[in-house]
Each structure stands twice: as C-alpha cells, then as structure tokens.
C-alpha positions as CSV (number, residue, x, y, z in Angstrom):
1,X,23.3,-9.7,-9.6
2,X,20.9,-9.2,-12.4
3,X,19.9,-12.1,-14.9
4,X,20.2,-11.9,-18.5
5,X,17.3,-12.3,-20.9
6,X,16.1,-15.8,-21.5
7,X,15.2,-15.6,-25.3
8,X,13.9,-19.2,-25.5
9,X,10.6,-18.6,-24.0
10,X,8.8,-16.0,-22.1
11,X,10.8,-13.9,-19.6
12,X,8.1,-14.3,-17.0
13,X,5.3,-17.0,-16.9
14,X,2.7,-17.8,-14.3
15,X,1.0,-21.2,-14.8
16,X,-2.2,-22.4,-12.9
17,X,-1.8,-19.9,-10.1
18,X,-4.1,-20.3,-7.1
19,X,-4.2,-17.9,-4.0
20,X,-6.6,-17.5,-1.5
21,X,-7.2,-14.6,1.3
22,X,-8.8,-16.6,4.0
23,X,-11.8,-18.3,2.4
24,X,-11.8,-16.0,-0.7
25,X,-10.2,-17.5,-3.4
26,X,-8.5,-14.5,-5.5
27,X,-6.9,-16.5,-8.2
28,X,-8.5,-19.9,-9.5
29,X,-5.8,-21.1,-11.9
30,X,-4.5,-18.1,-13.6
31,X,-1.8,-18.5,-16.4
32,X,-0.1,-15.6,-18.2
33,X,3.0,-15.1,-20.0
34,X,5.3,-12.0,-20.5
35,X,7.9,-11.7,-23.3
36,X,11.1,-9.7,-22.9
37,X,10.2,-6.2,-23.9
38,X,6.6,-6.5,-24.2
39,X,4.2,-4.4,-22.7
40,X,1.1,-6.7,-21.5
41,X,-2.2,-5.1,-20.1
42,X,-4.0,-7.3,-17.6
43,X,-7.6,-6.0,-17.4
44,X,-10.6,-7.0,-15.4
45,X,-13.1,-5.5,-13.1
46,X,-12.5,-4.7,-9.3
47,X,-12.1,-7.9,-7.1
48,X,-11.1,-10.2,-10.3
49,X,-7.5,-10.9,-8.9
50,X,-5.7,-8.4,-10.6
51,X,-3.4,-7.3,-7.7
52,X,-3.0,-10.6,-6.5
53,X,-1.7,-11.7,-9.8
54,X,0.9,-9.0,-9.6
55,X,1.9,-10.2,-6.2
56,X,2.4,-13.4,-7.2
57,X,4.3,-12.7,-10.1
58,X,6.7,-10.4,-8.5
59,X,7.4,-12.7,-5.8
60,X,5.7,-10.5,-3.1
61,X,3.6,-13.3,-2.0
62,X,3.8,-17.0,-2.8
63,X,0.7,-18.8,-4.5
64,X,-0.9,-21.6,-2.9
65,X,-0.5,-23.5,-5.9
66,X,1.0,-23.3,-9.4
67,X,4.2,-21.8,-10.4
68,X,6.0,-18.6,-11.3
69,X,9.1,-18.7,-13.6
70,X,11.4,-15.9,-14.2
71,X,14.1,-16.4,-16.6
72,X,14.4,-19.9,-15.8
73,X,13.9,-19.5,-12.0
74,X,11.0,-21.0,-10.0
75,X,10.2,-18.0,-7.8
76,X,8.2,-20.3,-5.4
77,X,11.4,-22.2,-4.7
78,X,13.6,-19.4,-3.8
79,X,14.5,-18.3,-0.3
80,X,13.0,-14.9,0.8
81,X,16.4,-13.4,0.8
82,X,17.0,-14.3,-3.1
83,X,13.4,-12.8,-4.0
84,X,14.2,-9.6,-2.2
85,X,17.4,-9.4,-4.4
86,X,15.5,-10.0,-7.6
87,X,13.0,-7.1,-6.2
88,X,15.7,-4.7,-6.0
89,X,17.6,-5.6,-9.1
90,X,15.4,-7.2,-11.9
91,X,11.8,-6.1,-11.0
92,X,10.3,-2.7,-10.4
93,X,6.9,-2.1,-8.9
94,X,4.6,0.9,-9.1
95,X,1.3,0.9,-7.3
96,X,-1.7,3.1,-7.8
97,X,-0.7,5.7,-5.3
98,X,2.8,5.5,-6.0
99,X,3.8,5.0,-2.3
100,X,6.6,7.4,-2.1
101,X,8.2,7.6,1.2
102,X,6.6,11.1,2.6
103,X,9.3,12.0,4.7
104,X,12.1,11.8,1.9
105,X,12.7,14.3,-0.7
106,X,11.7,13.0,-4.4
107,X,15.2,12.6,-5.1
108,X,16.1,10.6,-2.1
109,X,12.8,8.4,-3.0
110,X,14.1,7.7,-6.3
111,X,17.8,7.1,-5.2
112,X,16.7,4.7,-2.3
113,X,16.6,1.3,-4.3
114,X,20.0,2.1,-5.7
115,X,21.4,2.8,-2.3
116,X,19.6,-0.4,-0.9
117,X,21.5,-2.3,-3.6
118,X,24.9,-0.9,-2.2
119,X,25.3,2.2,-4.6
120,X,26.7,5.1,-2.5
121,X,24.5,7.9,-1.8
122,X,26.2,10.5,-4.3
123,X,26.1,8.3,-7.3
124,X,22.5,7.3,-6.3
125,X,21.3,10.8,-6.2
126,X,23.0,11.7,-9.3
127,X,21.2,8.7,-11.3
128,X,17.9,9.5,-9.6
129,X,18.2,13.1,-11.1
130,X,18.6,11.6,-14.4
131,X,15.5,9.5,-14.1
132,X,13.7,12.4,-12.6
133,X,14.7,14.4,-15.7
134,X,13.7,11.8,-18.1
135,X,9.9,11.9,-16.7
136,X,10.1,15.8,-16.6
137,X,9.8,16.3,-12.8
138,X,13.6,17.1,-12.1
139,X,12.4,20.5,-11.0
140,X,10.6,18.8,-8.1
141,X,13.4,16.8,-6.8
142,X,13.7,18.7,-3.4
143,X,10.2,18.5,-2.7
144,X,8.4,16.1,-0.5
145,X,5.8,13.8,-2.2
146,X,2.9,15.8,-0.7
147,X,4.0,18.9,-2.2
148,X,3.8,17.5,-5.8
149,X,0.6,16.8,-8.0
150,X,-0.7,13.3,-8.2
151,X,0.6,13.2,-11.8
152,X,4.1,14.5,-10.8
153,X,4.3,12.0,-7.8
154,X,3.4,9.1,-9.9
155,X,6.0,10.1,-12.6
156,X,8.5,10.0,-9.8
157,X,7.3,6.7,-8.6
158,X,8.0,5.3,-12.2
159,X,11.5,6.8,-12.1
160,X,12.0,5.1,-8.7
161,X,10.7,1.8,-10.5
162,X,13.1,2.1,-13.3
163,X,16.4,3.7,-11.8
164,X,17.6,0.0,-11.1
165,X,17.3,-1.0,-14.9
166,X,14.9,-3.7,-14.1
167,X,14.0,-6.4,-16.8
168,X,10.2,-6.3,-15.8
169,X,8.0,-3.5,-14.4
170,X,4.9,-4.3,-12.5
171,X,2.4,-1.4,-12.7
172,X,-0.6,-2.0,-10.8
173,X,-3.2,0.7,-11.7
174,X,-0.6,3.3,-12.2
175,X,-3.2,5.8,-13.6
176,X,-6.1,4.9,-11.2
177,X,-5.9,7.9,-9.0
178,X,-5.2,10.5,-11.9
179,X,-7.4,12.6,-14.1
180,X,-7.3,12.0,-17.9
181,X,-4.6,14.6,-18.6
182,X,-2.3,13.4,-16.1
183,X,-3.0,9.6,-16.9
184,X,-1.9,10.3,-20.6
185,X,1.2,11.9,-19.5
186,X,2.1,9.1,-17.0
187,X,1.5,6.2,-19.7
188,X,3.3,8.2,-22.5
189,X,6.5,8.5,-20.1
190,X,6.2,4.9,-19.1
191,X,5.8,3.4,-22.7
192,X,8.6,5.7,-24.0
193,X,11.0,4.9,-21.3
194,X,10.2,1.1,-21.3
195,X,10.6,1.0,-25.1
196,X,13.9,2.9,-24.8
197,X,15.2,0.6,-22.2
198,X,13.7,-2.8,-23.5
199,X,12.1,-3.0,-20.2
200,X,8.9,-5.6,-20.0
201,X,5.9,-4.1,-18.4
202,X,3.0,-6.0,-16.8
203,X,0.2,-3.3,-16.8
204,X,-2.8,-3.8,-14.5
205,X,-5.8,-1.7,-15.2
206,X,-9.4,-1.6,-15.6
207,X,-9.3,1.3,-18.1
208,X,-9.5,0.5,-21.7
209,X,-7.7,3.7,-22.7
210,X,-4.8,2.7,-20.6
211,X,-4.9,-0.9,-21.8
212,X,-4.6,0.4,-25.4
213,X,-1.0,1.6,-24.7
214,X,0.0,-2.1,-24.5
215,X,1.1,-4.6,-27.1
216,X,-1.3,-7.2,-26.0
217,X,-4.2,-7.8,-23.6
218,X,-5.5,-10.5,-21.4
219,X,-8.7,-10.5,-19.2
220,X,-8.9,-11.5,-15.8
221,X,-12.3,-12.9,-14.7
222,X,-13.0,-14.6,-11.2
223,X,-9.5,-15.1,-10.6
224,X,-8.6,-17.0,-14.1
225,X,-7.7,-15.5,-17.5
226,X,-10.7,-15.5,-19.8
227,X,-10.7,-15.1,-23.6
228,X,-11.0,-11.3,-24.7
229,X,-14.7,-10.4,-24.9
230,X,-16.0,-12.9,-22.8
231,X,-18.1,-11.5,-19.8
232,X,-20.3,-14.1,-18.4
C-alpha cells in the first residue's frame, strides 16, 4: 500500500549517514532532504559516495549509522519485506545503464513492476504501453533492450521506474552512458513526466548540464554534503 505525502516536512530525509565498504568509508555523516515534488541534484566527483547515498536512501542497503526517514517511517527499522514493498510501490530507481532484463521485451520490462505488485499481465502490459508512449518509445515495445539505442533504452528504464506511480524516483547517473543529444532527450522526458505526476526526483550526476534541470543542488565530497562551491 502506497503512503501518502507528509506535508509537515521533507518527504525523504537522510541524517548523519555513515556507510563503509570494507575499510573504505563511502559516507561520512551525509545529510540530505528531499521535498515532495522536488527535483534535487546530488553532484560530486567519482568516489564521493553518491551511489552509496542512493542505496541508503532507497533502502537497498542499510547505513552503518544515521537514519533515513520516509513519510514518517524510519527505513533502517523496517523489515526487509516492508522495504521491498516500498521499492515496489513508493520508490522507483533508474541506474546509469538502465538494467533492463535482456531476455524480456521492452514492454514486458516496463510491465514487470506492476505484475510483481499483483496486477494481472494484460492490465500491466496496457499500462506499460501508455508509459512507453509518454517517453516516445512505444514503437520499440516488442524489441529486446539490446535492439534499442542507448537513449531509447534509458527512456524505457524511466518508464519502468514511473509505471507504478512512485512518490520518489532515484536516478543514479541516468545520462552517464549517453551522448549529449540523448542526455537532453532523457532529462527533458524525466523532468516533464515527474512534474506532471508530482514525483520527487533524487538525481545523482557529475554533469553540470544535467544538474541544471534540478530545482536545487547539493554537493557530496568525501562522503559528506559540502556547501556549493567548496572543493577543498
């Protein structure tokens, strides 16, 4: 069951997040807020902890310290079953290479989150077709992901992330593998659709032109949020 908006404060908040991979500290006390309907860009150099931040905020991994609150829920206190439910209903995730399932058609890739949530296949495929239409790739619905261009595949991945009507989309370097024209097409489609649906977007990028699509930008440096413009 999807959770309604919490208008009293941020929809999603990470506080003092610490996460280590072995002996390497990826996050060192990072804190970030995301408001309902907001597009927030998190920028930073490679290795600054951006992807780890997404994984913690979306409940994919649990932080070693700190807290993540979504609509009043403390994610680190939830059982894995409840976190999985949230990722099926309230959260959508897009990665740099889309991660579409190569054996499925594009239409079935987009329909899959709905079917996993209990929607019958016919209705799920119908809804998936509508979302592919919104992103301008309806004509590629019966292709396999490997038969599409990079930009087309990434727009299909965005359709898959949004098909369940999530409250938050986590977009981790969604244009990192695309040329400038495809990047512009993907970002234009993402921003337009998110605005239309009232979806909040946490956008991870190292590209200033991509960050410019956001309402607000924060910088991640050495695992912590730094004031904009601070480089040392």
